[in-house]
C-alpha positions in Angstrom: -64.6 28.0 23.3 -63.2 29.6 26.6 -64.2 27.1 28.9 -62.2 24.7 27.0 -59.2 27.1 27.3 -59.7 27.4 30.2 -59.4 23.8 30.9 -56.2 23.2 29.5 -54.6 25.2 31.5 -51.9 23.9 34.3 -50.3 25.0 36.9 -47.1 24.4 36.6 -46.2 25.9 40.1 -49.2 23.2 41.8 -47.4 20.8 40.1 -43.7 21.2 41.8 -45.2 22.4 44.7 -47.1 18.9 44.6 -44.1 16.3 43.7 -42.4 18.7 46.4 -44.7 17.3 49.4 -44.2 14.1 48.5 -40.4 14.7 48.7 -40.7 15.5 52.9 -40.8 13.5 55.7 -39.6 10.4 54.1 -39.3 7.3 56.6 -36.3 5.9 55.2 -36.6 2.4 56.9 -40.5 2.2 55.1 -40.5 2.9 51.3 -42.9 1.1 50.5 -45.3 3.4 51.9 -43.7 6.2 49.8 -45.2 8.4 47.5 -45.6 7.4 43.8 -42.6 10.5 43.0 -39.9 9.1 45.6 -40.2 6.2 44.4 -39.9 6.1 40.8 -37.2 8.8 41.6 -35.2 6.1 43.9 -35.9 3.1 41.3 -34.2 5.4 38.5 -31.3 5.7 41.4 -31.0 2.2 42.0 -30.8 1.4 38.2 -28.2 3.5 36.7 -26.6 2.8 40.1 -26.5 -0.9 39.4 -25.5 -0.3 35.1 -22.6 2.0 36.8 -21.4 -0.8 38.7 -22.7 -3.8 35.6 -20.1 -1.6 33.1 -17.6 -0.8 36.1 -17.4 -4.0 37.1 -18.4 -6.3 34.1 -18.9 -5.1 30.9 -15.6 -3.3 31.1 -13.2 -6.0 30.9 -15.4 -7.9 28.6 -15.0 -4.7 26.3 -10.6 -4.9 27.0 -10.6 -9.0 25.8 -13.2 -7.8 22.4 -10.8 -4.9 22.1 -7.8 -7.5 22.4 -9.7 -9.9 19.7 -9.4 -7.5 17.9 -5.6 -6.7 17.8 -5.0 -9.8 16.8 -7.1 -10.1 14.4 -4.3 -8.1 11.6 -2.1 -10.9 13.1 -4.1 -14.2 12.6 -5.3 -12.7 8.9 -1.2 -12.3 8.0 -1.1 -16.0 9.9 -4.1 -17.6 7.4 -2.8 -16.2 3.6 0.8 -17.5 4.9 -0.8 -20.8 5.9 -2.4 -21.0 2.5 -0.3 -20.0 0.5 1.6 -22.8 2.0 -1.1 -25.3 1.3 -1.7 -24.3 -1.9 2.0 -24.8 -2.8 2.4 -28.4 -0.7 2.9 -30.3 -3.5 6.8 -28.2 -4.3 7.5 -28.3 -0.8 7.6 -31.0 0.1 9.5 -31.5 -3.4 12.1 -29.2 -1.8 12.2 -30.6 1.7 12.9 -33.7 -0.3 16.0 -31.5 -1.9 17.3 -30.2 0.9 17.3 -34.1 3.0 19.2 -35.6 0.1 22.0 -32.3 -0.1 22.0 -32.8 4.0 22.5 -36.4 3.7 25.2 -36.2 1.2 26.6 -33.2 2.8 27.4 -36.0 5.9 28.5 -37.8 3.7 31.6 -36.1 3.3 32.0 -35.9 7.5 33.9 -38.6 8.6 32.8 -40.5 12.4 35.4 -41.4 14.5 37.0 -44.4 13.2 37.9 -42.5 10.6 39.5 -39.3 11.8 43.1 -41.3 12.0 42.8 -41.4 7.9 41.4 -38.3 7.2 44.7 -37.1 8.8 46.8 -39.5 7.0 45.3 -38.1 3.9 46.2 -34.9 4.2 49.6 -35.7 5.5 49.9 -37.6 1.9 49.0 -35.0 -0.2 51.5 -32.9 1.0 54.2 -35.2 0.7 52.7 -36.1 -2.5 53.7 -32.4 -3.5 57.0 -32.8 -2.1 55.8 -30.3 0.5 58.1 -31.0 3.8 55.7 -31.0 6.8 57.6 -28.9 9.9 54.5 -29.0 12.5 51.7 -31.7 12.4 50.0 -31.3 15.4 45.7 -32.2 16.6 44.6 -29.3 18.8 41.4 -29.3 21.1 38.2 -31.5 19.4 35.1 -28.7 19.8 31.9 -30.2 20.0 28.6 -28.2 18.2 25.1 -29.4 18.2 25.9 -32.6 15.9 29.6 -32.5 14.5 32.5 -32.3 16.2 35.4 -29.9 14.7 39.1 -31.1 14.6 41.2 -28.0 14.6 45.5 -28.7 14.2 48.3 -26.4 13.1 50.4 -27.1 10.4 53.3 -25.4 8.8 54.8 -27.2 5.7 58.2 -25.6 3.4 58.3 -26.4 -0.5 58.0 -24.1 -3.5 55.4 -21.4 -4.0 53.5 -24.2 -7.0 53.6 -27.1 -4.5 51.8 -25.6 -1.7 49.3 -23.9 -4.4 48.5 -27.5 -5.7 48.1 -28.7 -1.9 46.4 -27.0 -1.0 43.9 -27.5 -4.3 44.1 -30.5 -3.0 42.4 -30.2 0.4 39.8 -29.0 -1.0 39.3 -31.6 -3.6 39.3 -34.5 -0.5 35.8 -36.2 -0.3 35.8 -35.1 3.1 35.9 -31.6 4.2 39.2 -29.5 5.6 39.0 -25.9 5.6 41.8 -23.7 5.7 42.3 -21.0 8.5 44.3 -18.2 9.3 46.6 -18.8 6.0 50.1 -17.5 6.0 53.6 -17.9 3.4 56.7 -16.8 4.5 59.0 -16.3 2.3 62.7 -17.7 2.7 65.8 -16.1 5.1 69.8 -16.2 5.3 70.9 -19.6 3.5 66.9 -20.9 2.3 66.5 -18.0 -0.2 68.5 -19.5 -2.5 66.7 -23.0 -2.8 63.7 -21.0 -3.7 61.4 -22.6 -1.0 58.1 -20.7 0.6 56.6 -21.8 4.2 53.4 -22.0 4.7 51.5 -22.3 8.1 47.9 -22.4 8.7 44.6 -23.5 11.1 43.6 -26.5 9.0 39.9 -27.7 10.8 38.2 -30.9 9.6 34.6 -32.4 10.9 33.1 -35.1 11.7 29.3 -36.6 12.8 29.3 -36.6 16.2 27.5 -40.6 16.9 24.2 -41.7 19.1 26.3 -40.9 21.9 27.7 -37.6 21.8 24.4 -36.3 21.1 22.4 -37.6 23.7 25.6 -36.1 25.1 25.0 -33.1 23.6 21.6 -32.4 24.3 22.0 -32.7 28.6 24.4 -30.7 28.7 22.4 -28.3 26.3 19.1 -28.9 29.2 21.9 -28.8 32.1 23.0 -25.4 31.2 19.4 -23.7 30.8 18.1 -25.3 33.9 20.4 -23.4 35.6 19.4 -20.0 33.5 
């Protein structure tokens, strides 16, 4: 029993001394001839260095890319849900699109072409004359070109009785073409005109026309040129 206990006894100091002796007088030019302990230590150190460098140079970029993709996930889920809802409601959306296109077509019909503008202005003049109004000013302004239509403002001043002026504005709103009145003001008569009971209305009327193909192309070229300058 005593012999067995003695055989299991381990001298730690001798073991450390042996390990220390293996690290003495190592030749760095001949690592292949090193004892086992230095070889194992060197192998472990190289392994750790390679792992650290691998993480810094390769895996860290991969982790960053992975985190970026994870951040995109909520937005992609929302997009998927929205597109799924659109796919489910596709027949209804197509019906709404058809209705909108029909409505736009109806509005376009209310915009005269360039050749119809003179007739349009004549209709406005006839509406005033038909109500017994006197045109004191009817002056077209500068045409303003938009993306797909042109806006023609003109200043007008008419005089007449209050109810006739009101009926004239109603007639303008009921024209087949779109005409809007802006900056409208009604001035009471002064001096000798007080007894006549006439009023004067000043306003800026705006009518609109669609652009022909050439004008649309010119607008697009101007927009591209403006974008290129920026």
